[in-house]
N, C-alpha and C positions, 0 to 999 in steps of 0.2 A: 241343344237350345237353338231354336230357329233363328237364322240371320246372324249367327255368331261369326266373327272374323275367322278366316281359314288359318291354319298353322303356318309358320314360316317355312320357306323352302330350305332344303338342306344346303348349307354353305359349302364353298370349296374346302377341300381337305385341309389346306393350311389354315383357313379361317376357322374351321371346326376345332382343330387342336389348340389354336390360339385362344378360342373361347373357353375351352376346358382348362387351359393353363391359368387364365384370368379367374375362372371360378375357383380354382384351387387357392389362389391368393385370397379371394373373398372368405373361403372357409377358414383359412389361417387367421384372418382378422376376426372372424366371428368366434373362433375357438378362444382367442385371446379375450374377447368380450365376455364370454362365459366365465373364464378364469377370474377376470377383474370383478365381475358382478358378484361372484362367490366370495372373493377375497375381501371386499368392502361391505359385505352384508351387515356387519356390526357397526359400521361407521356412517352409512348412507341408507335411509329408508328407500324401498324400491321405487315408489312413484316419484320421489324427489330425485333419485338417480336418473330415471327416465326423463323427467322434466329438464334437468341440466343437460342431458345428452341432446335432446331435440332443440333446445334453445341454442346451444353451441353450433349444432349442425345448421340451423336456420341462419345464424349470423355468418357462418362461413360461406354458405351458398349464396346469400343475398346479393352481394355485389356482382356476382357472375350471372345471376338469374334475372335481375331487374330489366336489363335491356331486352332480353328475350321475352320476358313476361308481358311487356308492353305490346309486342307483336302477337303474342299467343293469347292475349286476354279474351278475345272473342271465342276462340276455340275452347279455351278453358271454361268459360261460362257455359258454352253449349254442352260440354262433357262434365259438368260439375258433379253429377251423381256418381260417376265412376271414380273421380278423384276422391270423393268422400269415402266410397266403398274401399278403394285400395289403401287409402290412408288409415281407415278404421282397422282393416285386417293386418296390414303390413307394418304399421307404425304403432298405433295405439294398443291393439289387442296383443299382438305377438310380444312386444317388448315388456309391456306391463305384466303380462302373465308369466313370462320367463323369469324376469327379475324377482317377482313375488314368489314364484315357485322355488327359486334358489335359496330363499330364506328358510324353507321347510323340508327340502329334500336333498339327497346327496347328488354329487356330480355324476356318479355312476347311473343312477336312475334317470337323471335328466338327459344324459347322452343316449341311453337306451331308448327312451321315449322319442327323442328327436330322430332316431334312426328310422322311425315309421313315416317320416315326411315323404320320401320318394313314393311309397305305396299310396299314401294319401293323395299326392298330386296326380298320380295316374288314375286313381279312382274318381276323383273330382273332375278331371279333364274328360273322362269317359261320360260321366253323368251330365255335365254342363255343356260340353261341346261335341260329344259323340266321338272323341278321338280314341281310336283303337290302338292299344299298345301291341307291338309285334312280339311274338314269343321270345325272340332273341333279346328284346329290351326287358321283358319280364325276367328272363334268366339273369340279365345284368343286375337288375335291382335285387334279385334274390342273393346273388353272389356278394354284392356290396353289403347287404344287410347281414349276411353271415360273417363278413369281415368285421363289421361293427360289433357283433356279438362276441367274436373272438377277443377283441380288445377290451370291451367293457366287462366281460365276464372273466378276463384274464386266462382264457383258455380252459376254464373249468365250467362245463355245462351244469354241474351240480349246484353251482352258486346261483343259478337262475331260480331255483326253488326257494332260496333264502332271501330273495329280494322282497322288500316290503313296500307297498304303495299306499300313500296317504294323501293328505291335503296338498302338499307341494307337488306331488306327481300329477294330480288332477289339474292343477294350474298349468304345469308344463304341457300336459296333454292338450289343454285348451289353446296354448300357444302354437302347438304343432298343427292343429286344425286351422288356426288363423293364418299361419304361414302357407299352408297348402292352398287356401283360398286365394291369398295374395299372388302366389306364383301362377295359378291357373288363370286368374282374371287379369293379369298384366296385359294380355293381348287386347283388352278393351280400353286401355289407357287412351285418353284423347290424343289427337295428333298435335302435340306440342313438344317443345324441346325438352331434353332430359333435365336441364337445370331448372326450367320453369316447373316441371312436374315435381322434382325433389323439393323445391322451395315450398310448394303448396302442401305437400304431404308432411314435410318436417314441421311447418308452422301449425298444421292441424294437430300433430302429435303434441307439440308444446302447449297449444291451447287447451287440449283435453286434459293433459297431465297437470296443468296449473291448479285447478280446484282439488284434484285428488292429492297432490302434494300438500296443499294447504290443509286438507282434512287430516292427513296423517301427522303433520307437524303440530296441528292444534290439539291432537290427542296424545301427545307425549313423545312422539318420535323426534329425533334431532340429528343433525349432521355434525359429526366429530371432525372438525377441520384439521387437516395436517397436509404436509406436502404430498404424501402418498394419495390422499383424497383428491387433491388438485390434479395430480398426474392421472388419476383414474378418470376424472371428468374429461380431461384433455384427450385421453385415448378414446373413450367411448363416444365422445362428441365428434371426432374427426375420422378415425380409421374404420371402425365397423359401421359407421353411419354414412358420411359423405362418400368416402372412397368405395366402400363395399357396395352401397346401394347403386351407385353409378354403374359399376361393373356388373352387378347381378342383373339389373334391368336390361343392360345391353346384351348380356349373354343369353338371357331368357328370350329376347326378341330374335336372336340368331339361331339358337338351338331348339327352342320350344320348351314348354313348361316341364314335361316329364324328365327330360335330360338335364335341365338346369336344376330341378329339384333333387335329382339323384346325387348331385355333388355334395349335398348335405352330409352324405355318409363319410365324407372326408373330415368332418369336424372332430369326431372322437379320435381319429388318427392323429390329427394335428394337436388335439388336446393332450394326447399321450406324449407326443414328441416335445411339446412345450414343457410338460412336467419333467421330462428328462433334462432339458436344457436349463430351465429356471429353478426347478426344485431338486435337482440332483438324483432323480429316480433312475433306475436301471432300465435299459431297453431289453425286453425279454423276447423269447421265441414267439410268444403269442402276438406280440406287436408285429413281427415280421410276417407271420401267417395272415393276420388281419389286414396288413397293408397290401399283401399280394392279392387277397380276395377282393378288397375294395377296388384296387386298380384294374383287376380283371373284369369286374362288373362294369366299370366305366368304359373300358375298351369295348365290351360287348354292346353297350348302349351306343357308342359311337359308330360301331358297325351297323347297328339297326338304323341309325340316321342316314348312313350312306346308301342303304337299300330301302329307304322309306317308300311307301305307296303314295299314289295321287300327286306326284310331283308336278304334273302339268296343271293341276287345278289350284296350286298354291300361288299366293302372291307374295311380293317382297314385304318383309316386316317394316313396321314404322320405325323411323330413325329415333334413337333415344338421346342422341347428342347433337347439339347444334354446331 
């Protein structure tokens, strides 16, 4: 795409690994989000869960963002189109589709489909910005994807033929495409502070989810309130929303879309580990194999970053935190 902003320069080695470590934390929080979304599917309708999530996130960010938003308002108005686009893909579409899909599909299928995000990010980055992935980076994505398959399929490739895909899987796949667009287009975010940006896209998410929630509640859905439901709202509204989005946006600015997107492959790994800790499941050999492949793929991606092309033509990324 002509006139698109250049990718970020490779950060120093220490900054690079710090960014990957923070992305790992993001994936842990998002793995917990998927577990919570699946656990409360019978108690909270999907759009109502998303509405509560973004209302809470908006209220949490609001006192921190308002002073910055006053300074950023002119730039935000000038870049309103990209704020709408990023909010649409990263907040509205992704979360509504994932929460809806979890009502109709298994966690295994959802994890398998989300493993395609890194490839989707690389493909979209190539189509929209002309970014060429180096062979070592492609190899890293392939290794990480094999690691995801090892975990999701429990080390049994024959189970791939037994997987069934239906309505829920199509919804999750739509969420995968939406998140790929969000990651690739983050470089077009207006030059405003991170808190201002989050407040605007979180508020957009709440605004869009409100009529959708009202529709599903008017047609027979309801929230079955309990302390576990309150805790679920508290978790999804704070950790995979405010905390995770701040870190993910910052890491994407530092590492670039392709490498940040590859961190998604850590989600099924963390999902399996959370199942061991929270549900008492056993850690099997395929977990270890999958973990090794995922980490090896991320290391290869990091090596590609250190040896990236066109370093002289790149400019510093926009700050995402004030």
